[in-house]
N, C-alpha and C positions, 0 to 999 in steps of 0.2 A: 573319485575324483581322479583328476588327470595327474600325472607324475609331475613332480617340481614342488614348490613351495605352497603351501595353502592360500588361499585367496580370503582374504577379510574384506567386510564392509569398508573399513577405513581406508584401505588402499584403493579400493575402487572408487570411493568418493574424492580422495584426492587427485585423482587422474584429470588431467585438463581435457573436458568433454566438450566439443563445439556442439551448441545447440543450433537449430534452424531459426531464423528469425520470426516472431510472432506474426502472423498475417491476420489472425482474425479474432475479435473479442466477442464472446457469448455471455449475455448476461441473462440471469434469471428473471422472470417477471415481476417477482417480489422485491427484487434486489433494485430493480430500476425504480420502481415507485418509492421505495424507501429514500433514494437517492434524490429523487423529486421532490419529495415531501421535505427532507432536510434542506434543501436549497430554497424552496419556498417560503420556508418557516424563518430563514436566518439570512438570506440574500438581500442586501441593499447595496448602494455603491460604495460604502466604507467597511464592506465585511468579506472576509475570506472565508469561505464554506469549504472544510476538509473532513475526510473519513479515511477508514480503513476498508479496504477491499479484502475479500477472503475469497480463494480459489486455487485452482490448479492451472498449470500451463500443460497441455497434452499436444505433444507435436508442435504444430504452428497456430493452436487456438489457445487463447486464453478463457479458461472458463470461469467466471465470477459468480459466485452460489450465494454471497451473501454480502452484506456491510455494515458496518458501526459509524455512526457519526462522531466526530471531535468536537470538544467544545468550540465555540466560535471565536475568533481572534478578529480584533478591529484593526484597521488601518490607521497610521497617524500620516496625514499628508502634508508634505514639504512643499517647498515653494516650485519645485521641478516635478511635473506629473510623471517622470519617469521614475522619480525616487519614492519609495514607498517602504515604511518600516512596519514590519508585523510585530505587534506586542509579543511580550514573552510567553511561551506555552503555560497553560494551566498545569497545577501540579498532577491532575490527572492525567492529561497527555504525556508528561514526562514519565510517571509511574507506568504507564501503559506501554510506552516507548522501551523503557527497561526491560519489561517483561517479554516484550517481543524480541528483543535482541538476545534476552536470555535461552528463549526457545528457538534461536537461530532464524526467526522471519524477519524479512526485509520489511522496513518501517518507514522507508521513506518515499 
């Protein structure tokens, strides 16, 4: 190693590193089919279809390699079309979000 203080992973991770913006999203074929299937099975006018995308950002490319559907939430429509309230998340979605934050994965 070079002279001076030893370099640790924690010190490198804490540095503010600017990343270039993502320009390309690359989906695996199976991932695209799983997304389409989840949308087809659960989509109607009053449904929000969501899920978790898994992958890596490599340079300016987001490589999505797999996905998992979240339980379907329904929208309750109010008098104003611009105002929609999403029902509270299912216990499974809350549990999954807790585990994802535990392992430092963005789940938003």
